[in-house]
N, C-alpha and C positions, 0 to 999 in steps of 0.2 A: 504494500500500500504506500502510495506516494506521501511524503511528509507534508505538513501544512504549517502556515504561520498566519496569525490573525493580524489584520490591519488595526490601526489605533482605535478606530471607531467601535470595533467589536469589544475591545478592552474597556473603553470608556463606558459603554452600555453595561458591561458586566460589573464594573465598579459601582455603578449606580444601583444595581440590583442587590448588592450586598452579598450575604453568605450563600445564596443559591446560585451565584454566578458560575462557580466551578462546574456544576452539573450541566448548565447550559453550554458552556464551552466544550465540555467533553462530548456532548451530543453533536454539536456542530463538527467537531474534529472526526467523528465517526471511527474512532480507534486508531487513527493515524498518529504517528509521532509528531509532536508539536514543537516548533521552533519559535524563538523570539527574535525579531529584528532589532538591532541596536538603534535603528532609526525610530522604530515604534517606541522603544524604551525612552529615547530622548523626548519624543512628543508627549509621552505620558508624564515624565518628570516636569516638563515645561508647563503642563496644564493641571497637574494634580492638586487637589485641595489638601490642606494640612491633615484633614480627617482620613484621607485615603493614601497618604504618602507611605505608610507602613505596608500597605498592600502592594504598591509598586516596588518597594524595596524587597519584599518577599519574592515577588515575581522575578526580579533581577537575580536574587540569590539562588533561587531554585533552578532557573535556566542556566545560570553560570555553572552550578554544580553538575548539572546534567550534560554540560558541554554543548548546549544547543542555542547559543546566541549567534545569530548571523550578522557579520560585520561587512559592510561594503569594502571592496578593495579598490585599487587604482583603476582597474578596467571598468568596474561598476560605475565609478565616478565619471570617467570619460565617456562611457556609453550613455550615461544619463544626460550629460551635456549635449551629445549628438541627438538624442531622442527629443530633448526639449527644443532644440533648434528646428527639427523637423515639424514638431507640433506647432511651434510659433509660426512657421511659414504656412502650414496648411490651414490653421485655425485663426491666424492673425492675432496671436496672443502678444501682449506687451510684456514688459518685465514683470509686472505683478502677477500675471497669469502663469508665467514660467516659474516664478519663485514659489507660488502656491503648489505647483506640481512637483517640485524638486524632491521632496521627501517621498512622495508616492512613487516617483520614477526610480529612486534609489532602492526602495523596497522591492519593486518589480524586477529591476535588473539583477540585484543580488539574489533574490529568490530564484530567478530563472537560471542562474549559474549552477545552482544545486538541484534544480528540478523540484523545488518546493512550491506547492500550490498556495497562492495568496487567497485568503478568505476575507472578504470585505463587504461593506454595505454601500460602497461608493462605486457603483457601476459606471457612472459617467466618466470619471477620470481614469479609472483602470481600463475601461474599454478603449479610450483614446490612446493610452500608452501601449496597449496590445497591438494597435495598428502598426507600430514602428519597432517594437521589440518583443519577440516571442517569449511568452512565459505563461504558466498555467495559473488561472485564477477562477474564482467563482463568487457569486453574490449570495450572501446570507443576511437575512434581516434578523438580528438578534431579538430574542424574546425580551420584552420589557415588563412582563407581568410577574 
């Protein structure tokens, strides 16, 4: 079974759900090995409330211990720049549009290198990225109940 990683929005929804979140994430993963992108981790730390900071720290610790943190390498960064340039040309994105997509492009590019499926609720942006850089991805709408 192909490994998966969750986009930031999936974790944000899970953090808002509280203690039941782990069950929802396991259901979405469907038994696949789960990886954590360092880019997702950065986004989580940047936006986490003081109340949920310990949950993000635990997430980092657990994935680090498991050896499943995906970190973009030089090629991922350069490929991301090329993809963003192609997107800008096709969709007439300005600097702000490209900047907004940088993290998603890094996630997609690095996941593609290891054939890890990205699970996201952001079909619009990941769909556009997939036009220019092959990677596996699928859309899940996390349960908010």
